[in-house]
N, C-alpha and C positions, 0 to 999 in steps of 0.2 A: 117275493118282490120287496124291494126296499124303497120306501117313500109312499106314504098313503095318498089317497086322492086329494085330500085337503092340502098336503104339501105340494103336490103337483100343481093344483089350481093356484095356490099362493105364488109359487115361483113364476108360473106363466102369466099371471094377471096383476100381481101386486108388487113384486120385488124389483121392478125396473125393466128397461127395454134394451140395455146394452149387454149383449152376450158375446163373450170371447169363446171362440170355437177352436179348441186345441186339437190340432191335427188337420185343420182345413187348408187345403191347397187348391190349385186350379185344376186338379185331376177330376174331371167330370164323372169318372167311373167309380169314385169313392163315395161311400155313404154320406160322409160329412158334407160334400158338395150339395147334394139334394136336400139334406136336412137344413142346411143354412139357407137355401132358397125358400123353403117352407117358412122358416122363422122370419125371413124378410117379408114374405107375403102377408104374414100376420103382424107386421108392424115392428119387428125387433131389429135393432141395429146389430149386425153381425160383424165381429172383428176376427179376422183370420189369425191364428197363432200356429206357426209352422217354422221349422228351421230355415226354409227358403224365403220367408217373409214376403210372399207374393200378394199382390192385390187380387182379391176374389170378390165377385158380385159387387164390384165398385168400391170396395172398402180396402184401405191400406192394411197390409199384413204386418205382423211383428214376429220376431224370432222367438220371443218368450213373453210370458205374462207380465213380467216386471218391466218390460220395455214399453208397454202401453201407457201413453202420457195422460190418460183420462180415466175416470172411474168406470169400472166394469161391475155390473150387477150380478151376472150369472156366468159361471165358467162351465161350458159344455165340453165334455171330454171324450175324444175319439182316439184313445191310445190303448196299447195293450194293458191288461189288468196289472201287470207287474210294475208299470210306470204310473198308474193312476193315483196312487197314494201321494207321490211327489207333486203331481198336479194339484191335488186337493190342498196340500200344505201351501203351495204357492198361491192358490186362490185365497186362502185365509190371509196370507202375508200381504196381498195387495188390497185387501179390504172388500173382497166380493161378499155378497150377501147369501149366495147360494152356489152349490156345486151340483152338476148333473152328470152322472156317468151313463154313457150310452148302453144300449142293449149289448150284453155280453161283457161289459166292463165291470168287473166285480173285485172289490177289495173291502172286505168286511171291517178290517181294522181302520182303514181310512174313513169309511162310512161312520163308524162309531166316534172317532176323534173329531171329525168335521162337525157332527151334530153336537158333541160335547162342547165344542168351541162356539156354539150358538148359530152356526150357519144352517140354512135349510139344505137338505140333501136328498137327492133321488139317485138310485142306482139301478142299472139293468132295465131302463125304460128309454123310450125315444120321444123327444118333444114333438117331432113331426107326426107321430101317431096320437099323442095326447092332446095337442093344442086344437085340432079340429073337433075333438069330442066336446070341448068346452063351448064351442060355438053353436052346438045343437040345441 
């Protein structure tokens, strides 16, 4: 696992409440849809990032991270592992404080360079699983 429990806790409780969810669309069958719903239930603002730029869960969507006109605290990544490194680099470029790679999204080089750049980073975990644990 990549991202110790202290990093998980810090991202979920201290680093801000605006989460860009890369790969989030209006497709209810996709994991991103349900995870975004859980994040909203726990008080996070969820910003959909998908080429379709759809409104999801009441939030305006954007085609890319650099199109979002306000600060994003955390970038949650639902893309194939071979695309994840580019998302992490874009997260750093827009000034995000943390990057979260979902379960099964693994790019060790991106993990290392994101942490070296000073961002908090979690890989191969799901915030919808982790956030309820913090409430216990």
